[in-house]
Structure formats: structure tokens, C-alpha cells
C-alpha positions in Angstrom: 37.1 96.0 40.7 34.0 96.5 38.7 33.7 92.8 37.9 34.2 91.9 41.6 31.6 94.4 42.6 29.1 93.2 40.0 29.7 89.6 41.2 29.1 90.6 44.8 25.9 92.4 43.9 24.6 89.4 41.9 25.4 87.1 44.7 23.6 89.3 47.2 20.5 89.5 44.9 20.4 85.7 44.6 20.5 85.3 48.4 17.7 87.8 48.8 15.5 86.2 46.2 16.0 82.8 47.7 15.1 84.1 51.1 11.9 85.5 49.8 10.8 82.2 48.1 8.6 79.8 50.1 10.8 77.0 51.4 9.7 73.5 50.2 9.8 70.9 53.0 9.2 67.2 52.4 7.0 64.9 54.3 6.1 61.2 54.2 2.6 59.9 53.5 2.4 56.1 53.7 -0.1 53.4 54.5 -1.8 50.2 53.5 -4.5 49.8 50.9 -7.1 47.1 50.4 -9.3 46.8 47.3 -6.9 48.5 44.9 -4.8 46.6 42.4 -1.0 46.3 42.9 0.7 48.5 40.4 -2.1 51.1 40.5 -0.9 54.7 40.3 -2.1 56.9 43.2 -2.1 60.7 43.2 -2.2 63.4 45.9 -4.3 66.3 44.6 -4.2 69.8 46.3 -7.8 70.9 47.0 -6.6 74.4 47.8 -4.8 74.8 44.5 -7.3 73.7 41.9 -6.7 70.0 42.6 -3.2 70.1 41.2 -1.4 66.8 41.4 1.5 67.3 43.8 2.8 63.8 44.2 2.4 60.2 42.8 3.0 56.8 44.2 2.5 53.2 43.1 0.7 50.5 45.1 3.2 47.7 45.9 2.1 44.6 47.9 -0.8 46.5 49.3 1.2 49.5 50.5 2.1 52.9 49.2 4.4 55.8 50.1 4.6 59.4 49.0 7.4 62.0 49.6 5.8 65.3 48.5 7.5 68.6 48.9 5.2 71.5 49.9 5.8 75.0 51.3 2.8 75.0 53.6 0.0 72.7 54.9 -2.9 72.1 52.6 -6.0 69.9 52.1 -5.4 67.0 49.8 -7.4 64.1 48.3 -5.9 60.7 47.6 -7.0 59.2 44.3 -6.4 56.1 42.2 -5.5 57.6 38.9 -7.5 54.9 37.0 -10.9 54.2 38.8 -10.8 50.7 37.3 -7.9 49.9 39.6 -10.3 50.2 42.5 -11.4 46.5 42.5 -13.9 46.9 45.3 -15.9 49.8 43.8 -14.8 51.1 40.3 -17.8 53.5 40.4 -16.3 55.7 43.1 -14.3 57.8 40.6 -11.0 56.7 42.2 -11.4 58.9 45.3 -10.0 57.1 48.4 -9.4 59.7 51.2 -9.0 63.3 52.1 -6.7 64.7 54.8 -4.3 67.5 55.7 -0.9 67.4 54.2 1.8 69.1 56.4 5.5 69.7 55.8 7.8 67.4 57.9 6.8 64.3 59.8 4.9 61.2 58.7 1.2 60.9 57.9 -0.4 57.5 58.1 -3.2 56.8 55.7 -4.7 53.3 55.7 -7.3 52.7 53.0 -10.1 50.1 52.7 -11.7 50.7 49.3 -14.2 47.9 50.0 -15.8 50.0 52.8 -17.5 53.1 51.5 -17.5 54.7 55.0 -13.7 54.4 55.1 -13.5 57.3 52.6 -14.5 59.7 55.4 -12.1 58.6 58.1 -9.1 60.8 57.4 -5.5 60.2 58.3 -3.3 60.1 61.5 0.1 61.1 62.7 -0.1 64.9 63.0 -2.0 67.3 65.2 -4.2 68.6 62.4 -5.0 65.1 61.0 -5.6 63.6 64.4 -8.1 66.4 65.2 -9.8 66.1 61.8 -10.0 62.4 62.2 -11.7 62.7 65.6 -14.3 65.2 64.1 -15.0 62.9 61.2 -15.6 59.9 63.5 -18.0 61.8 65.8 -21.8 61.4 65.5 -23.6 64.3 63.7 -24.9 65.8 66.9 -21.4 66.0 68.4 -19.5 66.9 65.3 -20.4 70.6 65.2 -19.3 71.1 68.8 -16.0 69.5 68.1 -15.5 71.7 65.0 -16.1 74.8 67.2 -13.7 73.6 69.9 -11.0 72.9 67.3 -11.5 76.3 65.6 -11.1 78.1 68.9 -7.7 76.5 69.4 -5.0 79.0 68.5 -3.2 76.5 66.3 -6.3 75.5 64.3 -6.6 78.3 61.7 -6.2 75.7 59.0 -9.1 73.6 60.4 -11.2 76.7 60.4 -10.3 77.2 56.7 -11.2 73.5 56.1 -14.6 74.0 57.9 -15.3 77.0 55.7 -14.5 75.0 52.6 -16.8 72.1 53.6 -19.8 74.3 54.6 -20.7 76.2 51.4 -24.4 75.7 52.3 -23.9 77.9 55.3 -22.3 80.9 53.5 -22.8 83.4 56.3 -21.1 81.3 58.8 -18.3 80.4 56.4 -17.7 84.1 55.7 -17.6 84.8 59.5 -14.9 82.1 59.9 -12.9 83.5 56.9 -13.0 87.0 58.5 -11.6 85.5 61.7 -8.5 84.0 60.2 -5.2 85.3 61.3 -3.4 87.8 59.0 -0.7 85.2 58.4 -3.2 82.6 57.3 -5.2 85.0 55.2 -2.0 86.0 53.3 -0.6 82.5 52.9 -3.9 81.2 51.4 -5.0 84.4 49.7 -6.0 82.9 46.4 -8.0 80.0 47.8 -9.8 82.3 50.4 -10.7 84.7 47.6 -12.3 81.7 45.8 -14.2 80.7 48.9 -15.5 84.3 49.4 -16.8 84.4 45.9 -18.5 81.1 46.3 -20.1 82.2 49.6 -21.3 85.4 48.0 -23.0 83.5 45.2 -24.6 81.1 47.7 -25.9 84.1 49.8 -27.5 85.5 46.7 -29.1 82.1 45.8 -30.5 81.8 49.4 -32.0 85.3 49.0 -33.6 84.3 45.8 -35.0 81.2 47.3 -36.3 83.1 50.4 -38.0 85.6 48.1 -39.7 82.8 46.2 -40.8 81.2 49.4 -42.4 84.4 50.5 -44.2 84.9 47.1 -45.7 81.4 46.9 -46.2 78.4 49.1 -45.4 76.0 46.3 -42.2 77.6 45.1 -39.5 76.0 43.0 -35.8 76.5 43.6 -34.1 79.1 41.3 -34.2 79.0 38.3 -37.9 78.3 37.8 -37.5 77.6 34.0 -34.7 76.1 32.2 -32.0 78.4 30.7 -30.7 77.5 27.3 -27.1 76.7 26.5 -25.1 75.0 23.8 -21.9 72.9 23.9 -20.3 70.2 21.9 -21.1 66.5 22.4 -18.6 63.6 22.3 -18.5 63.8 18.5 -17.8 67.5 18.4 -21.3 68.5 17.3 -23.0 71.5 19.1 -26.1 70.5 21.0 -28.4 73.0 22.7 -30.6 72.2 25.7 -33.6 73.8 23.9 -33.3 71.4 21.0 -33.8 68.5 23.4 -36.5 70.2 25.4 -38.4 71.1 22.3 -38.1 67.7 20.8 -41.8 66.4 20.5 -40.6 62.9 21.5 -39.5 64.1 24.9 -41.8 64.7 27.9 -39.1 65.2 30.6 -35.4 65.9 30.6 -32.9 65.1 33.4 -30.3 67.8 33.3 -27.2 66.2 35.1 -24.1 68.3 36.1 -21.3 65.9 36.8 -17.6 64.9 36.2 -15.6 61.7 35.9 -13.5 62.6 38.9 -16.6 63.0 41.2 -17.2 59.8 43.2 -20.9 60.6 44.0 -21.5 61.4 40.3 -20.1 58.0 39.2 -22.3 56.2 41.7 -25.4 57.7 40.1 -24.6 56.4 36.6 -26.2 53.0 37.1 -29.4 54.6 38.3 -29.4 57.0 35.3 -28.8 54.0 32.9 -31.7 52.2 34.5 -34.1 55.2 34.2 -33.0 55.8 30.7 -33.6 52.2 29.6 -36.9 52.0 31.3 -38.4 55.4 30.3 -36.6 56.7 27.2 -39.2 55.2 24.9 -41.9 56.9 27.0 -40.4 60.4 26.6 -37.4 60.7 29.0 -34.2 62.2 27.9 -31.0 62.8 29.8 -28.7 65.7 29.2 -25.4 65.4 31.0 -22.9 68.3 31.2 -19.4 67.4 32.5 -16.8 69.6 34.2 -13.9 67.4 33.0 -10.8 69.2 31.9 -9.5 66.3 29.7 -11.8 65.8 26.7 -10.2 62.6 25.5 -10.6 60.9 28.9 -14.2 62.2 29.2 -15.1 60.8 25.8 -13.6 57.4 26.7 -15.4 57.2 30.0 -18.8 58.0 28.4 -18.2 55.3 25.8 -16.9 52.7 28.2 -19.8 53.2 30.6 -22.4 53.2 27.7 -23.9 56.5 28.6 -25.9 56.6 25.4 -27.9 59.8 26.1 -26.8 63.4 25.4 -23.4 64.3 26.8 -21.6 67.6 26.4 -18.5 69.1 28.0 -18.0 72.5 29.6 -15.4 72.8 32.3 -16.2 76.4 32.8 -19.0 78.6 31.5 -21.9 80.8 32.3 -24.2 77.7 32.5 -22.8 76.9 36.0 -23.6 80.5 37.2 -27.0 80.4 35.5 -28.0 77.2 37.3 -26.3 78.1 40.6 -24.0 75.1 40.5 -21.7 75.0 43.5 -21.4 71.2 44.0 -21.8 68.2 41.8 -23.7 66.1 41.2 -26.6 68.4 40.8 -29.7 67.2 39.0 -32.6 69.1 37.5 -35.8 67.6 36.0 -37.4 69.7 33.3 -41.0 69.5 32.1 -40.7 69.8 28.3 -44.2 71.0 27.8 -43.8 74.1 30.0 -40.0 74.4 30.3 -40.5 74.5 34.1 -37.9 73.0 36.4 -39.7 70.5 38.6 -36.8 69.3 40.7 -33.4 70.6 41.7 -31.4 68.4 44.0 -27.9 67.1 44.8 -29.0 63.6 45.8 -32.5 63.0 44.4 -34.4 59.7 44.5 -34.6 59.5 40.8 -36.4 56.2 40.7 -39.3 57.5 42.7 -39.4 60.9 41.0 -39.3 59.6 37.4 -41.7 56.7 38.1 -44.1 59.2 39.6 -44.0 61.5 36.5 -44.7 58.6 34.2 -47.6 57.1 36.1 
């Protein structure tokens, strides 16, 4: 009797535990792809879960098909694992699309890697993706109104979360949206929402600093005004400090470049950095690139293969990102070595004009 009772109790506990676990449901993601080699490995990365790879597929005869299992909808990015497999543009970091991944049903994702604008066209086949696709296709003047319309829809809590994710430069509005999410959504995406709230709080503080600086001087420079020193290991494992580069008498200006090998916009800027370095290095220009990559071996290989012969260090996390207010990459600073002053802070600077102007 005792054995039967224990068995019954264990069976009841297993049933209860199983009922409490999020239920995984599968879906299909398929489409065609141009400009990517047959045999290329594609990955789906969960943007709401630290870009965790949740499914892989191989390009076969210009097509691909995923069958990921997920417990709830999420925002994903489609990547070519090896950027060199993107024949049309190997400098895009392998990023091909972003869209919403939803349990059940079929999502259609057609990719044209030869067309840069195709990256921002989304997917089709579900309500969330069809709505997101319409918003992405709209002109800038109409896009905001479409976002508001979609977020007022009772079934669009996830689009509201996506909007908050994509609008870190409007932290007050993003926080307002996060506060308006349903209790169910807030609970289901608690960890990611907590991350967004922290990011918005930092952005609000940065805006306050910038506003205070604008009030104190008409010719203000974005925070920080002067470079903040740090030290990390380079590709050979040797520690290199920013101050050692700034204080080098041979250097007049330093480009401080925050980037990563998985960042498409960062990769696109490499040819310009190489051009500026080749043209002005002997005149006193140095570049100091700090990468967010998590895989040191791949980062080292990328730096070597792309002949990035300037200073390169690795720091996936660290106080340096907080000190410099880094929320998105690429972010570029230009430092005057004579004064230590930061002359430029921008996400998409016209480096050619800026650097040529400094060396006139």
C-alpha cells in the first residue's frame, strides 16, 4: 500500500510540474534566398533572449526551412552564420532579416541579400508579421501613425513591446509603452522588459546630461566631454590602455570605435576605417576599436582576415560601455590627443569629411 501510494503521489507531482512548464509549440519558417551560397548555415536568433540561437537551417537550391519550437512569440533575426556565405555583400555581418516568430502556422521569409533595403522588409503569413511588414514598408511620415494604430489594437501587445525595443532614443515614450502592457505580457516577458527599462533609464539620464550641457554652453559636446581611460587585451593577449594611445606623441587624433563582428552596420564601416587609416595614420591618426564579441577566437580571425591593423581590444561587457553611454553600435568617438577632449560622438558619422577636416 505504501509503494502504491508513493507511486501515485509521484505521478501526480509529475503531472503538476508538466502543467506548470511553458508548452513548446512548433512552427514553420521558410522562404527563398538570393545572394547566399547553397550549403550556407542559417540561424534564427532570439532578440528577446540575448540573441540565443533557437534554430538552424541550410540553404538548398536557393531555399531554406526552419521548424523551431518556442513557448511564446518573440522577435528574431535571421543570420547567415558565416558572413562570407553572403555573396552579394559579405560586409553585412550575415544579417538578413528580422521578424516575429510565433508558435504554430507558417511564416514566409523571402530574402534578397543583393538588395540592402530588403533587410528591412520583414516577413509574412501571420497577423503580427503582416502588420509589422506594413509598418516597415510605409514612408517615414506615415510609419509613426501606423505604429500607434497597431499598438491600440488589443492583440498587439507584442508590437508595442517591439516598438519600445526599437525606440531607445525616445526613452520616455518607450517607458510609457512598457507601463501600458497587459499583466500577462509583462509577466511572460519579464526578463526582457526589465532589460528595456534599465536601458531607458540610462538613456533618460544621458539626455538629462546633454540638456544640462546645452544650457551651460552654446557649443556643448555630448557626454563625456573628455575621454575616460580603460584597458583591455588586444588580439595577442597584451593589455592596451586608451591613455597609452592618446598620450603617444605620434598621435594627434584617435577614432574610438565600438563595434562587433555580428553588427551589419559596423561591418559596413570597416572599408572607410581602413581608408582613413591608410591615408592619415602617418599624419597622426590612430584607431582604437573595442568589440562586443563573445567568441574571442572568431573575433581574432575576423580582425586578421579583414586586415584591421590598428589597435583592437575585446570587452563583451564592462564599465567602459556605461562610461561612454553606449546603447547601440556602431558608436564612434573622435578624441583630440592634445587636450583629451572628445570632438565627435556619433552612430553614423561622415568620417571622411570629419577626418579630412581635422588634418587640413
